[in-house]
N, C-alpha and C positions, 0 to 999 in steps of 0.2 A: 691247266695242264700240269703246272708245277705240283699241285695237290695230288694229282693222279700218280705222279712219280713215286711219292712216298706211300700212298695208299695201295696202289696196285702196280708194283714194280714189274710184274710179268703179266700184265692184263691181256686177255685174249682180244682178238680183233685184227685189223690190218697191221701187218708188220711194220714197225717203225724203222726208219733208216738205221743202218748198222751203227750201234753204239750211241744212239741219241740219248737213251735213258741214262747211261753211265755218265755221259757228258753233262747232262742237266743235274744229275745228283752231285757231281763234282763241283759244278758251279754253285749250287746251294751250299755245299760244304766249304767252299772258298770264302763265303760270307759268314760262316759259323752258324748256319741254320741247321738245327737238328730236327729229328722226327717229332720231338715234343713241341717244337716251335710251330710245326705245321698244324698240330691239333689244338694249340693254345688259343682259346677264344678271346683271351685278354692280351694277346700279343701286341696290339696297337698301343695299349697303355703301358705294358711292361717294357717293350723294346720297339719304339716307333721306326727305327731304321730297318730292322728285320722285316717289319710289316710292310714298309714301303717297297723293299726289294721283292718280297713275295707277291704282294697283291696289287701294287700300284704301278710298277714299272713294266711296260710291255716287254715281252720276251724278244730278245734279239736273235737273229739266225746264227747258228753255230757254223763256222767255216768248216768245209770238208776236210782240210788239212788237220784241223784240231781234232775232229772226230777220228781220223785215221791214226793220229799220234796217240790219243788217249786210249784207243782200243787195241793197241799193240798187245799181243798175248802176254808178253813179259811184264807188263804193267798191272795186270789184273790183281795180283795179290797185294801190291802196294796200295792201290786204290781201295780195295776192300778193307785192308787194315786201317787206313786213314778214316774211312767212313765208320768203322766199328768204334774206333777211339773217340771220334767226334760225338757219337751217340752214347758214350759212356760204357761201352762194352769192353770186356777183357779180350785181348787178341792172343789166342793160342793156336797151335797147329790144327786142333780139332775145330775150333770156331771158324778159323780162316777157311779150312777145307769145306765146312758146311756152307759158308756164305758163297763160295765159288761152285758149290754143288758137285764136288768131287771128293774122293776118299783122301784121308791124310797121307796114305802111301803114294797116291798119284800126285798129290800136291808136292811132296818132297822130290819125287822123281822128275816131275815136269819142270819145276822152277828151281830146284837145287836146295839141298838141305841147309847149306850155309846161309843162303839168301833168305829162306823162310825163317831160320833161327834169328837172323838180324831183325826181321820185321816183328817177330814176337817178343824180342827183348826190350823194346822201348819202355 
């Protein structure tokens, strides 16, 4: 399931509980696991701890309160920016808007120009 999160973040099929994919992506990010780590066939030799977290530890259920908190609409840009930085991508207004699937104008209007500027200035 963790592999499917990175490979198919918006895969068709039965709808997952609200925000489950974002919560799992954030959990992987908390351990410093990037997209490249998911594809690395030599991960066990290169980084045994990441391999253990990804493939050997059974997934624990995510509390509903955590899902609700992480999926608050105001947190979406910060989570997207964090994930982009973790994967070595540059965070700009355009890339942030693209990752949230909205236009840059909507991004600034919805979340505030100052807040978005702070996220992009890291």
